[in-house]
Structure formats: C-alpha cells, structure tokens
C-alpha positions as semicolon CSV with decimal commas, in nm:
position;residue;x (nm);y (nm);z (nm)
1;M;-0,888;-1,250;1,065
2;K;-0,847;-0,906;0,908
3;K;-0,964;-0,802;0,562
4;I;-0,715;-0,553;0,419
5;L;-0,760;-0,308;0,132
6;L;-0,424;-0,193;-0,003
7;L;-0,396;0,112;-0,227
8;S;-0,136;0,365;-0,333
9;D;-0,076;0,668;-0,551
10;T;-0,419;0,826;-0,519
11;H;-0,267;1,167;-0,603
12;S;-0,560;1,354;-0,441
13;H;-0,827;1,131;-0,598
14;I;-1,097;0,950;-0,401
15;D;-1,428;0,836;-0,543
16;D;-1,732;0,624;-0,459
17;T;-1,579;0,310;-0,611
18;I;-1,272;0,331;-0,387
19;L;-1,494;0,404;-0,086
20;K;-1,716;0,104;-0,167
21;Y;-1,410;-0,122;-0,128
22;V;-1,297;0,070;0,182
23;R;-1,630;-0,016;0,347
24;M;-1,577;-0,389;0,276
25;A;-1,238;-0,396;0,453
26;D;-1,147;-0,414;0,821
27;E;-0,841;-0,193;0,765
28;V;-0,709;0,019;0,479
29;W;-0,337;0,054;0,405
30;H;-0,211;0,338;0,181
31;A;0,141;0,311;0,040
32;G;0,198;0,682;-0,026
33;D;0,149;0,963;-0,275
34;I;-0,175;1,046;-0,102
35;G;-0,197;1,399;-0,238
36;D;-0,468;1,603;-0,070
37;L;-0,536;1,480;0,284
38;S;-0,908;1,479;0,206
39;V;-0,833;1,132;0,061
40;T;-0,711;0,989;0,392
41;D;-0,973;1,186;0,587
42;A;-1,248;1,019;0,380
43;I;-1,094;0,675;0,437
44;K;-1,053;0,734;0,813
45;K;-1,424;0,823;0,842
46;E;-1,501;0,468;0,726
47;K;-1,223;0,239;0,853
48;P;-0,891;0,231;1,042
49;L;-0,606;0,353;0,820
50;R;-0,234;0,281;0,816
51;A;-0,039;0,494;0,569
52;V;0,298;0,636;0,471
53;Y;0,380;0,956;0,287
54;G;0,519;0,953;-0,065
55;N;0,747;1,179;-0,266
56;I;0,464;1,411;-0,382
57;D;0,309;1,451;-0,038
58;S;0,295;1,780;0,149
59;N;0,451;1,874;0,481
60;E;0,107;1,820;0,638
61;A;0,103;1,460;0,514
62;R;0,460;1,412;0,636
63;L;0,357;1,530;0,982
64;E;0,059;1,292;0,991
65;F;0,216;0,982;0,834
66;P;0,565;0,826;0,857
67;L;0,807;0,748;0,574
68;N;0,818;0,384;0,691
69;N;0,542;0,207;0,880
70;R;0,639;-0,127;1,030
71;F;0,387;-0,313;1,243
72;F;0,232;-0,650;1,312
73;C;-0,112;-0,736;1,179
74;E;-0,215;-1,050;1,361
75;G;0,099;-1,267;1,323
76;V;0,238;-1,096;1,011
77;D;0,531;-0,854;1,028
78;V;0,444;-0,579;0,775
79;W;0,660;-0,296;0,641
80;I;0,505;-0,026;0,423
81;T;0,713;0,243;0,250
82;H;0,649;0,443;-0,066
83;I;0,970;0,395;-0,265
84;G;1,087;0,043;-0,189
85;G;1,186;-0,117;-0,517
86;Y;1,139;-0,485;-0,600
87;P;1,300;-0,818;-0,510
88;G;1,656;-0,805;-0,636
89;K;1,626;-0,428;-0,696
90;Y;1,534;-0,281;-0,358
91;N;1,581;0,089;-0,299
92;Q;1,916;0,166;-0,139
93;A;1,741;0,348;0,149
94;V;1,573;0,024;0,268
95;R;1,799;-0,252;0,132
96;S;2,029;-0,305;0,431
97;E;1,741;-0,312;0,683
98;L;1,542;-0,549;0,460
99;Q;1,838;-0,785;0,440
100;A;1,916;-0,765;0,813
101;N;1,556;-0,795;0,936
102;P;1,312;-0,886;0,658
103;P;0,939;-0,856;0,729
104;K;0,697;-1,124;0,610
105;L;0,514;-0,867;0,394
106;F;0,691;-0,573;0,225
107;I;0,464;-0,314;0,060
108;C;0,549;-0,014;-0,154
109;G;0,391;0,208;-0,417
110;H;0,549;0,475;-0,638
111;S;0,585;0,283;-0,967
112;H;0,211;0,280;-1,053
113;I;0,274;-0,082;-1,159
114;L;0,082;-0,354;-0,980
115;K;0,315;-0,634;-0,879
116;V;0,300;-0,919;-0,628
117;Q;0,616;-1,125;-0,603
118;F;0,768;-1,365;-0,351
119;D;1,131;-1,289;-0,269
120;Q;1,289;-1,635;-0,231
121;K;1,617;-1,493;-0,102
122;L;1,464;-1,292;0,185
123;G;1,155;-1,510;0,236
124;L;0,913;-1,220;0,209
125;L;0,609;-1,136;0,001
126;H;0,638;-0,809;-0,191
127;M;0,324;-0,618;-0,290
128;N;0,273;-0,303;-0,493
129;P;-0,098;-0,228;-0,550
130;G;-0,038;-0,008;-0,855
131;A;-0,216;0,328;-0,860
132;A;-0,574;0,400;-0,750
133;G;-0,567;0,762;-0,867
134;V;-0,618;0,918;-1,208
135;S;-0,277;1,092;-1,236
136;G;0,017;0,913;-1,394
137;F;0,104;0,691;-1,686
138;H;-0,085;0,378;-1,573
139;Q;-0,379;0,277;-1,792
140;V;-0,591;0,089;-1,537
141;R;-0,649;0,198;-1,177
142;T;-0,578;-0,087;-0,936
143;M;-0,586;-0,187;-0,571
144;L;-0,530;-0,514;-0,383
145;R;-0,731;-0,681;-0,116
146;F;-0,640;-0,982;0,095
147;E;-0,689;-1,138;0,435
148;I;-0,449;-1,193;0,718
149;E;-0,533;-1,478;0,950
150;G;-0,276;-1,553;1,216
151;D;0,053;-1,566;1,025
152;K;-0,110;-1,638;0,686
153;I;-0,169;-1,396;0,399
154;Q;-0,456;-1,538;0,193
155;N;-0,733;-1,474;-0,059
156;L;-0,540;-1,209;-0,251
157;E;-0,748;-1,028;-0,514
158;V;-0,658;-0,766;-0,773
159;I;-0,922;-0,494;-0,798
160;E;-0,936;-0,311;-1,128
161;I;-1,122;0,015;-1,065
162;G;-1,134;0,113;-1,430
163;K;-0,949;0,319;-1,687
164;R;-0,741;0,613;-1,566
165;G;-0,901;0,864;-1,801
C-alpha cells in the first residue's frame, strides 16, 4: 500500500503545513505549475516525488520534469499532466491518447479547481487537487491524499490548507 499526497499549482509557494502532509505520505505527486524549483527540492528532501511541469514553469523545470508522466503505482495505471481538462471536455492534446489507452487514474492541475470525477465512458478516475499555492483566483488552498493498494484507489481525503490570502 502507498499513501499518496497529490498537489498542484504551488506557484513557488511551499510552507510548513504542506510539508507536514508531505511527511505523512509515502510519495508526493505534483501536477504542475511548480514555480521555483525550491518547492520540489523541499519535497524531494522528505519523500519520493513524481511531477510534471506546467505552463508557468521555467526551462529548468521542463528539463527536470516531463509534460506527461505515465507510470504504474502498485497495480494502478496513472497519467499525470498539467492541462488535461475534465471528463467530456479533455484537452485536445491528450484526448486521442486517453480514448485509445485510458489509464485507471488521470490527474491534472491548471484550473485551481478541486474536482474528483469518475469518467463512465472511459472507465477512469479523474482527479484535480486544486491549488496548494497562494497565487490565483481560488479562495481555499487544497490538496488530495489517498491510498493505492494493489489495483484499488481508496481512502480519498480533501485537505483544505486554508485561505489563499
């Protein structure tokens, strides 16, 4: 079993509250718009990190992290990208691959809107953890945590870090 902390859109912000949750996880997944790489450096000092770069990320971030990160965690096929869209409204850049070879878990960020939705048509679970940073229009900073055991995604929790401002 793996305990996963999922966050996105930190926009160069990391704090003790985020790091407290990092320490409780087995792995941390970041769905892009990292900002300053000090964010991912701080996470990597604590736990293994899987991440993708987002549209605001620098060339350094793009050299360190891929645009798409597809992997297996235990028995779950996972695909993380920054701009992925939502069930029924997937981004054109990923739509054909999603339809041809859907993962079990599709993760994106970008919107700053927390959303977890099952896509009946493709048989996948879509997650967007919202935004953990302080930049953007979101009012509450959010992350997700869950467990993967074998091929099961379980014990999903929304973490509200607090107000953006």
